[in-house]
FIPALUM-118005 format. One record per residue (C-alpha): x, y, z; residue number from 1. Coordinates in pm, 1 decimal. Example, Ala and Ser with C-alpha at 12.3 -4.5 7.8 and 13.67 -1.06 7.14 Angstrom:
# residues 2
[[1230.0 -450.0 780.0] 1]
[[1367.0 -106.0 714.0] 2]
This chain:
# residues 385
[[-32295.3 -12135.8 -19290.9] 1]
[[-32195.9 -12386.9 -19029.0] 2]
[[-32255.8 -12669.7 -19282.6] 3]
[[-32035.9 -12509.0 -19546.1] 4]
[[-31757.7 -12466.4 -19292.4] 5]
[[-31783.6 -12833.8 -19207.3] 6]
[[-31765.2 -12935.7 -19575.5] 7]
[[-31467.8 -12705.7 -19631.3] 8]
[[-31288.0 -12851.3 -19332.0] 9]
[[-31361.4 -13204.6 -19449.0] 10]
[[-31229.0 -13130.5 -19796.4] 11]
[[-30913.7 -12977.0 -19646.0] 12]
[[-30849.7 -13284.7 -19433.6] 13]
[[-30907.1 -13518.3 -19730.1] 14]
[[-30669.8 -13314.4 -19946.2] 15]
[[-30393.7 -13330.3 -19685.7] 16]
[[-30449.7 -13703.2 -19641.1] 17]
[[-30425.4 -13765.4 -20013.7] 18]
[[-30100.2 -13568.6 -20033.1] 19]
[[-29958.1 -13797.9 -19766.6] 20]
[[-30101.5 -14129.3 -19888.2] 21]
[[-30054.3 -14101.3 -20264.7] 22]
[[-29666.9 -14106.4 -20268.2] 23]
[[-29672.4 -14413.3 -20048.8] 24]
[[-29920.5 -14585.6 -20280.2] 25]
[[-29711.7 -14493.5 -20585.3] 26]
[[-29447.2 -14752.7 -20498.5] 27]
[[-29713.0 -15021.8 -20542.5] 28]
[[-29786.1 -14914.4 -20898.3] 29]
[[-29726.5 -15173.3 -21173.8] 30]
[[-29350.6 -15220.9 -21218.6] 31]
[[-29277.8 -15067.6 -20880.0] 32]
[[-29383.5 -15342.7 -20644.5] 33]
[[-29163.1 -15381.2 -20335.8] 34]
[[-28912.1 -15666.3 -20334.2] 35]
[[-29018.0 -15991.8 -20177.0] 36]
[[-28753.3 -15939.4 -19910.1] 37]
[[-28954.9 -15647.2 -19762.0] 38]
[[-29194.6 -15763.7 -19491.3] 39]
[[-29435.2 -15558.0 -19277.9] 40]
[[-29466.1 -15644.8 -18912.3] 41]
[[-29727.3 -15408.2 -18748.6] 42]
[[-29577.0 -15061.2 -18795.4] 43]
[[-29217.2 -15194.2 -18840.9] 44]
[[-29065.8 -15251.7 -19185.4] 45]
[[-28772.4 -15497.7 -19197.3] 46]
[[-28549.9 -15515.6 -19508.2] 47]
[[-28375.7 -15851.3 -19540.8] 48]
[[-28070.3 -15808.9 -19766.5] 49]
[[-27917.5 -16136.4 -19887.1] 50]
[[-27568.7 -16189.9 -19740.7] 51]
[[-27281.4 -16139.9 -19985.1] 52]
[[-27133.5 -16474.5 -20094.6] 53]
[[-26818.4 -16565.7 -19902.4] 54]
[[-26525.7 -16697.8 -20106.1] 55]
[[-26439.5 -17053.8 -20005.4] 56]
[[-26105.6 -17063.3 -19827.2] 57]
[[-25865.2 -17348.5 -19903.9] 58]
[[-25791.7 -17608.1 -19636.9] 59]
[[-25420.0 -17615.0 -19556.6] 60]
[[-25251.8 -17848.3 -19307.0] 61]
[[-24927.3 -17738.3 -19141.2] 62]
[[-24695.0 -18026.1 -19050.6] 63]
[[-24431.3 -17901.1 -18808.7] 64]
[[-24085.1 -18052.6 -18765.5] 65]
[[-23909.0 -17791.5 -18550.2] 66]
[[-23619.7 -17580.9 -18673.7] 67]
[[-23530.2 -17214.8 -18626.0] 68]
[[-23882.4 -17104.7 -18714.2] 69]
[[-23984.4 -17270.4 -18387.4] 70]
[[-23674.4 -17150.5 -18201.5] 71]
[[-23630.0 -16916.9 -17906.4] 72]
[[-23337.9 -16701.8 -17795.2] 73]
[[-23227.1 -16558.3 -17462.8] 74]
[[-23291.8 -16201.6 -17584.3] 75]
[[-23460.6 -16029.5 -17877.1] 76]
[[-23119.2 -15974.4 -18036.9] 77]
[[-23013.0 -16339.3 -18013.5] 78]
[[-22996.4 -16449.6 -18375.7] 79]
[[-22723.7 -16710.5 -18327.8] 80]
[[-22679.2 -16946.1 -18036.7] 81]
[[-23056.7 -16978.4 -17986.8] 82]
[[-23244.9 -17300.3 -17915.9] 83]
[[-23417.9 -17443.8 -18221.4] 84]
[[-23736.8 -17650.0 -18215.3] 85]
[[-23884.1 -17516.4 -17891.3] 86]
[[-24227.7 -17385.0 -17993.2] 87]
[[-24513.6 -17620.3 -18084.4] 88]
[[-24710.7 -17585.8 -18404.9] 89]
[[-25003.8 -17423.2 -18222.7] 90]
[[-24777.1 -17135.1 -18116.4] 91]
[[-24655.7 -17084.5 -18473.7] 92]
[[-25011.9 -17064.5 -18601.9] 93]
[[-25139.9 -16835.4 -18325.6] 94]
[[-24851.9 -16594.6 -18392.9] 95]
[[-24995.8 -16527.3 -18739.5] 96]
[[-25367.5 -16448.6 -18694.8] 97]
[[-25378.9 -16323.4 -19054.3] 98]
[[-25373.6 -16687.3 -19166.1] 99]
[[-25747.9 -16702.4 -19096.3] 100]
[[-25807.2 -16462.7 -19384.4] 101]
[[-25640.0 -16678.6 -19648.1] 102]
[[-25700.8 -17040.9 -19542.6] 103]
[[-25862.2 -17278.9 -19300.5] 104]
[[-25547.6 -17387.2 -19119.7] 105]
[[-25488.3 -17685.6 -18895.0] 106]
[[-25157.5 -17801.7 -18750.8] 107]
[[-24982.5 -18120.6 -18649.9] 108]
[[-24647.6 -18179.4 -18483.1] 109]
[[-24472.1 -18457.8 -18676.4] 110]
[[-24117.2 -18402.5 -18546.2] 111]
[[-23955.1 -18151.0 -18310.3] 112]
[[-23587.4 -18131.9 -18404.9] 113]
[[-23315.1 -17902.3 -18528.0] 114]
[[-23283.3 -18003.7 -18891.7] 115]
[[-22917.4 -18106.2 -18871.9] 116]
[[-23056.6 -18398.5 -18671.6] 117]
[[-23284.8 -18522.1 -18950.3] 118]
[[-23249.2 -18896.0 -19010.5] 119]
[[-23370.3 -19138.3 -19275.3] 120]
[[-23635.1 -19253.7 -19029.3] 121]
[[-23747.0 -18892.5 -18989.1] 122]
[[-23771.4 -18849.0 -19365.5] 123]
[[-23983.2 -19161.3 -19397.9] 124]
[[-24214.7 -19058.5 -19114.5] 125]
[[-24267.2 -18715.5 -19266.7] 126]
[[-24325.7 -18854.5 -19617.4] 127]
[[-24577.5 -19103.0 -19484.7] 128]
[[-24769.8 -18827.1 -19309.4] 129]
[[-24759.8 -18594.4 -19610.7] 130]
[[-24906.6 -18861.9 -19836.6] 131]
[[-25173.7 -18952.4 -19582.0] 132]
[[-25282.9 -18590.8 -19536.8] 133]
[[-25285.4 -18511.6 -19909.4] 134]
[[-25499.5 -18819.8 -19974.5] 135]
[[-25786.6 -18653.5 -19787.3] 136]
[[-26026.9 -18499.7 -20040.3] 137]
[[-26092.0 -18191.3 -19826.4] 138]
[[-25721.4 -18097.6 -19798.7] 139]
[[-25598.8 -17853.1 -20063.5] 140]
[[-25231.4 -17829.9 -19967.6] 141]
[[-24963.4 -17892.7 -19707.7] 142]
[[-24707.3 -17663.6 -19546.0] 143]
[[-24406.6 -17811.0 -19365.7] 144]
[[-24213.5 -17600.8 -19116.3] 145]
[[-23850.4 -17712.4 -19113.5] 146]
[[-23502.6 -17611.1 -19008.6] 147]
[[-23301.1 -17450.7 -19286.0] 148]
[[-22982.6 -17659.6 -19248.0] 149]
[[-23124.6 -17962.1 -19431.1] 150]
[[-23443.9 -17813.1 -19574.0] 151]
[[-23322.3 -17870.0 -19930.6] 152]
[[-23259.9 -18240.9 -19869.1] 153]
[[-23601.7 -18300.9 -19714.6] 154]
[[-23765.0 -18098.7 -19991.5] 155]
[[-23598.3 -18304.2 -20265.6] 156]
[[-23679.0 -18631.6 -20089.1] 157]
[[-24046.4 -18534.0 -20072.5] 158]
[[-24030.2 -18413.8 -20432.6] 159]
[[-23944.9 -18771.9 -20529.5] 160]
[[-24182.0 -18966.2 -20301.9] 161]
[[-24495.7 -18751.3 -20262.0] 162]
[[-24783.4 -18909.4 -20453.6] 163]
[[-25007.4 -18609.5 -20509.6] 164]
[[-25025.8 -18309.3 -20739.2] 165]
[[-25149.4 -18091.5 -20453.0] 166]
[[-24907.8 -17820.0 -20335.7] 167]
[[-24644.9 -17904.0 -20075.9] 168]
[[-24452.5 -17602.0 -19949.7] 169]
[[-24158.3 -17627.3 -19710.6] 170]
[[-24079.6 -17318.3 -19509.0] 171]
[[-23832.5 -17212.5 -19242.3] 172]
[[-23667.4 -16902.0 -19108.1] 173]
[[-23321.7 -16766.5 -19046.4] 174]
[[-23412.5 -16596.9 -18718.8] 175]
[[-23583.5 -16749.1 -18415.9] 176]
[[-23936.4 -16651.2 -18323.6] 177]
[[-23815.7 -16430.5 -18038.0] 178]
[[-23579.9 -16218.7 -18248.6] 179]
[[-23627.2 -15860.0 -18360.2] 180]
[[-23761.8 -15866.1 -18717.3] 181]
[[-23819.7 -16240.6 -18701.2] 182]
[[-23878.2 -16367.6 -19054.6] 183]
[[-24072.9 -16679.2 -18958.4] 184]
[[-24426.7 -16533.8 -18933.9] 185]
[[-24428.7 -16375.6 -19280.3] 186]
[[-24255.6 -16679.2 -19430.5] 187]
[[-24530.5 -16898.9 -19282.4] 188]
[[-24803.3 -16667.7 -19411.1] 189]
[[-24654.6 -16679.7 -19761.2] 190]
[[-24618.3 -17057.4 -19751.1] 191]
[[-24984.6 -17102.7 -19659.4] 192]
[[-25083.2 -16864.1 -19939.2] 193]
[[-24885.9 -17074.0 -20189.1] 194]
[[-25015.4 -17407.0 -20058.3] 195]
[[-25373.2 -17286.1 -20093.1] 196]
[[-25330.1 -17147.9 -20442.9] 197]
[[-25445.7 -17339.8 -20752.0] 198]
[[-25144.6 -17193.4 -20935.7] 199]
[[-24912.7 -17410.6 -20724.5] 200]
[[-25079.2 -17738.1 -20820.5] 201]
[[-24858.0 -17977.2 -21015.0] 202]
[[-24532.2 -17788.3 -20963.2] 203]
[[-24375.7 -18039.6 -20727.9] 204]
[[-24248.7 -17964.9 -20379.5] 205]
[[-24167.1 -17597.8 -20327.6] 206]
[[-23944.8 -17411.3 -20084.2] 207]
[[-24040.8 -17057.4 -19984.9] 208]
[[-23849.5 -16807.2 -19774.4] 209]
[[-23783.4 -16434.8 -19807.0] 210]
[[-24079.2 -16381.9 -20047.8] 211]
[[-23921.8 -16621.9 -20300.9] 212]
[[-24045.8 -16953.7 -20439.9] 213]
[[-23798.1 -17222.6 -20543.8] 214]
[[-23815.2 -17576.2 -20680.1] 215]
[[-23707.6 -17844.5 -20434.8] 216]
[[-23461.8 -17995.1 -20683.5] 217]
[[-23284.7 -17666.5 -20750.8] 218]
[[-23271.5 -17466.8 -20428.8] 219]
[[-22975.6 -17465.2 -20190.7] 220]
[[-22855.8 -17276.0 -19885.9] 221]
[[-22554.6 -17061.4 -19975.7] 222]
[[-22500.6 -16842.2 -19668.4] 223]
[[-22474.5 -16924.5 -19300.2] 224]
[[-22699.0 -16649.3 -19161.5] 225]
[[-22833.4 -16420.7 -19437.0] 226]
[[-23210.5 -16391.4 -19486.1] 227]
[[-23143.5 -16429.6 -19858.2] 228]
[[-22951.9 -16752.2 -19810.9] 229]
[[-23172.1 -16973.2 -20032.7] 230]
[[-23075.0 -16949.1 -20396.9] 231]
[[-23103.5 -17155.3 -20714.4] 232]
[[-22761.3 -17090.9 -20871.1] 233]
[[-22816.8 -17260.5 -21206.5] 234]
[[-23175.9 -17182.2 -21296.3] 235]
[[-23324.2 -16912.1 -21072.4] 236]
[[-23645.2 -16889.4 -20873.2] 237]
[[-23980.8 -17019.1 -20987.1] 238]
[[-24147.5 -16701.7 -20866.6] 239]
[[-24231.1 -16467.4 -20581.7] 240]
[[-24500.7 -16408.0 -20320.7] 241]
[[-24652.2 -16063.4 -20290.4] 242]
[[-24934.0 -15957.8 -20056.2] 243]
[[-25036.2 -16317.4 -19998.4] 244]
[[-25044.8 -16416.1 -20365.7] 245]
[[-24790.4 -16632.4 -20549.8] 246]
[[-24662.0 -16532.1 -20892.3] 247]
[[-24497.7 -16806.3 -21098.5] 248]
[[-24276.1 -16740.2 -21399.7] 249]
[[-24172.0 -17093.5 -21489.9] 250]
[[-24227.7 -17456.2 -21391.7] 251]
[[-23980.9 -17736.7 -21306.7] 252]
[[-23886.0 -17945.9 -21609.6] 253]
[[-23768.8 -18262.1 -21432.7] 254]
[[-24020.5 -18529.7 -21332.8] 255]
[[-24141.7 -18529.7 -20973.2] 256]
[[-24406.9 -18652.5 -20725.8] 257]
[[-24663.9 -18866.6 -20910.9] 258]
[[-24432.4 -18906.4 -21212.4] 259]
[[-24159.4 -19092.4 -21019.3] 260]
[[-24135.5 -19466.0 -20940.1] 261]
[[-24030.0 -19408.5 -20579.8] 262]
[[-24274.7 -19524.4 -20313.5] 263]
[[-24183.7 -19533.2 -19945.7] 264]
[[-24344.9 -19615.7 -19613.5] 265]
[[-24218.3 -19591.9 -19258.6] 266]
[[-24091.5 -19949.3 -19300.6] 267]
[[-23882.6 -19878.9 -19611.9] 268]
[[-23515.5 -19966.6 -19572.5] 269]
[[-23309.9 -19688.5 -19728.3] 270]
[[-22961.1 -19812.2 -19822.4] 271]
[[-22660.7 -19635.5 -19676.8] 272]
[[-22513.9 -19375.8 -19910.1] 273]
[[-22227.9 -19155.8 -19790.8] 274]
[[-22065.2 -18840.9 -19925.6] 275]
[[-21686.8 -18817.0 -19955.0] 276]
[[-21542.3 -18469.5 -20002.6] 277]
[[-21272.1 -18401.3 -20257.2] 278]
[[-20974.4 -18180.4 -20168.5] 279]
[[-20605.8 -18147.6 -20235.7] 280]
[[-20380.7 -18418.4 -20091.8] 281]
[[-20679.3 -18635.6 -19995.8] 282]
[[-20644.0 -19006.1 -19929.5] 283]
[[-20873.0 -19309.4 -19963.8] 284]
[[-20905.3 -19349.4 -19587.1] 285]
[[-21254.0 -19195.7 -19554.3] 286]
[[-21388.9 -19368.9 -19863.3] 287]
[[-21264.0 -19706.3 -19744.8] 288]
[[-21404.8 -19643.8 -19398.0] 289]
[[-21749.0 -19566.2 -19540.1] 290]
[[-21744.2 -19884.7 -19746.4] 291]
[[-21631.6 -20088.3 -19445.5] 292]
[[-21922.9 -19935.7 -19253.7] 293]
[[-22170.3 -20073.4 -19507.2] 294]
[[-22215.7 -19800.2 -19767.0] 295]
[[-22391.0 -19925.6 -20079.7] 296]
[[-22322.6 -19603.1 -20262.5] 297]
[[-22069.1 -19321.7 -20250.7] 298]
[[-22130.6 -18969.2 -20375.8] 299]
[[-21792.5 -18812.2 -20441.7] 300]
[[-21805.4 -18433.1 -20408.0] 301]
[[-21510.4 -18383.7 -20637.2] 302]
[[-21319.6 -18071.1 -20726.2] 303]
[[-21419.9 -17884.2 -21041.9] 304]
[[-21606.5 -18113.4 -21280.9] 305]
[[-21613.3 -18392.3 -21023.4] 306]
[[-21249.3 -18485.9 -21063.8] 307]
[[-21116.2 -18772.1 -20851.0] 308]
[[-20753.8 -18740.2 -20742.0] 309]
[[-20494.1 -18997.3 -20840.6] 310]
[[-20456.4 -19082.3 -20469.9] 311]
[[-20825.3 -19174.7 -20442.0] 312]
[[-20909.6 -19312.5 -20785.8] 313]
[[-20773.9 -19669.3 -20733.9] 314]
[[-20987.2 -19706.0 -20420.2] 315]
[[-21295.6 -19579.8 -20604.1] 316]
[[-21237.1 -19826.8 -20888.4] 317]
[[-21186.2 -20112.3 -20642.3] 318]
[[-21504.7 -20018.7 -20455.9] 319]
[[-21705.9 -20027.0 -20777.8] 320]
[[-21566.1 -20369.7 -20861.5] 321]
[[-21703.0 -20486.1 -20525.2] 322]
[[-22052.2 -20361.4 -20616.4] 323]
[[-22049.5 -20018.5 -20450.0] 324]
[[-22203.7 -19746.7 -20669.5] 325]
[[-21970.5 -19451.4 -20728.7] 326]
[[-22148.1 -19127.7 -20824.9] 327]
[[-21943.0 -18823.9 -20922.8] 328]
[[-22068.5 -18483.8 -20806.7] 329]
[[-21895.9 -18150.4 -20743.7] 330]
[[-21818.2 -17931.7 -20447.8] 331]
[[-21846.1 -17614.7 -20661.3] 332]
[[-22218.1 -17562.1 -20596.5] 333]
[[-22342.2 -17533.8 -20953.6] 334]
[[-22300.9 -17673.9 -21301.4] 335]
[[-22334.5 -18014.9 -21464.5] 336]
[[-22097.6 -18305.1 -21426.1] 337]
[[-21994.4 -18414.1 -21774.9] 338]
[[-21995.0 -18788.7 -21824.4] 339]
[[-21655.7 -18915.6 -21943.0] 340]
[[-21521.6 -18565.2 -21898.0] 341]
[[-21273.4 -18572.8 -21611.3] 342]
[[-21304.6 -18947.9 -21556.0] 343]
[[-21344.3 -19260.7 -21767.2] 344]
[[-21695.3 -19319.0 -21639.1] 345]
[[-21786.8 -19581.9 -21899.0] 346]
[[-21468.3 -19777.0 -21836.6] 347]
[[-21493.9 -19764.4 -21457.0] 348]
[[-21875.4 -19798.3 -21449.7] 349]
[[-21919.8 -19475.9 -21252.6] 350]
[[-22229.4 -19257.1 -21277.3] 351]
[[-22252.1 -18877.9 -21282.1] 352]
[[-22503.7 -18667.7 -21091.7] 353]
[[-22595.0 -18413.8 -21360.9] 354]
[[-22634.1 -18075.8 -21181.5] 355]
[[-22744.4 -18211.0 -20843.9] 356]
[[-22529.2 -18102.4 -20552.9] 357]
[[-22376.8 -18380.2 -20338.0] 358]
[[-22644.9 -18375.7 -20067.1] 359]
[[-22927.1 -18407.5 -20318.9] 360]
[[-22737.1 -18664.5 -20522.9] 361]
[[-22724.9 -18874.1 -20206.8] 362]
[[-23105.2 -18854.2 -20175.9] 363]
[[-23165.5 -18969.1 -20533.9] 364]
[[-22904.2 -19244.6 -20523.7] 365]
[[-23046.6 -19372.5 -20195.9] 366]
[[-23397.0 -19393.2 -20344.2] 367]
[[-23267.7 -19530.7 -20672.3] 368]
[[-23096.3 -19816.6 -20491.4] 369]
[[-23431.1 -19924.1 -20343.8] 370]
[[-23528.6 -20015.0 -20701.4] 371]
[[-23210.1 -20120.4 -20881.7] 372]
[[-22832.0 -20142.0 -20861.3] 373]
[[-22788.8 -20130.4 -21238.3] 374]
[[-22564.8 -19833.3 -21317.5] 375]
[[-22728.4 -19761.6 -21653.0] 376]
[[-23071.2 -19740.9 -21491.0] 377]
[[-22934.9 -19528.3 -21209.1] 378]
[[-22765.2 -19295.5 -21454.6] 379]
[[-23094.4 -19244.9 -21637.4] 380]
[[-23259.1 -19150.7 -21306.9] 381]
[[-23012.0 -18865.2 -21263.9] 382]
[[-23106.5 -18735.9 -21608.8] 383]
[[-23478.9 -18772.8 -21538.9] 384]
[[-23546.0 -18661.9 -21181.2] 385]
C-alpha cells in the first residue's frame, strides 16, 4: 500500500513537471528555434534588439555676417531703432535647438556688420569663404545670416561667383532677436532645412524668409519693415518651406554659379560702378561727379523704361565716348528695359540691364568689367546671367 502511494505520488510529480517543461521545449521545435540575439546567462535571459537605423543628417555650415537677425533692442517691443549685428553666430545657433534634429550644424563668424555697411571687400571675403567651405566633401550646404538691407545684392553676387552646385541659402530677419515674435529663429531653421535638402542642389543661391524661397537674381526688398518684404515682382517665388521641408515649384532659368565665367578671390579688384537715379529736373552733376571719382561704369536708374532726360543725355553720351560704360536700368522695380526703346542704344553704345534692378545691375556690370569692357559682350551677359 505504501509502495503504491509512492508510485502514485511520483507519477503525479512527473505529470506536473511535464506540463511545465513541455511548453518551454516547444519553442525549440524545428522551425521555432529562438533568434540568435537571445542569449542565456545563468537564469537571466537578455534579448538584444538591433538598433533602428538612424537617418544620416546633412552637414550644414552657417556663415554669419551680422544684420538684424543678430540684433538686440532695448525692450521686447523695440522693432526699429535696435542695434544690428550684436549676437555672435553661436548665440544664433543655440537659440534654435531644433536644428539638431535636421542637420549637423557648425557656425563661423565671417563678418559682424549691419548690411548697409557691406563693401566690395566684404563681398569678396564672404565669397572666398563660401567657396572654401563648399569645397569640403563632407559639407552638404551653406547658410549665410545677413542683414536684409543689402541681402539681395550679396545673394546675386554669390549667385555669380560661387563655384559649387551645393545649396547656398541666405537668410535674415525683419525683427531683432530680442523682439516679441522675432522671426529670425524660424527663418534660420527653414534656411538650414533648405541647405541640407537634395532638392535645393543646383538651383543657385537662394534667399529664404517668411517661409518663402526666392532666387537670388529675382528677389528684392519692397517694404521697410513688413515681415513679407521680400518679393519677386516679375516671376514669383521658387517655393515654400513647411515643417522643415522645402517645396519647389520651378527653377531659375538664367545661368548661375558653376555656369558663369566669374571667379574672384580676396585680392580681386572690382571696378567702381555707381548708380545714378533718374528724376524730373535732374542734372548731370552727380553723373559727372561719379566719373570724376573714377567710375568705370554707370547704372542709370531711369524713369519708366530707363529713359534718360534731355538734361542728362549729353553727359551720358560724352561719358561713353570717354570709355565709361553706360547701362540703362529702371527705378520702377520690375519689367524689362527694351533695347533701342526709349534711347538710341546702338547709336550711343549704351547697354540695357534686362529686368535686373539697378542694385543688381551694378553687381553684374562690376563683375563683367573684370573680364571685358566690350559693350556687346557685356550686353550678352545681361541676357545670360
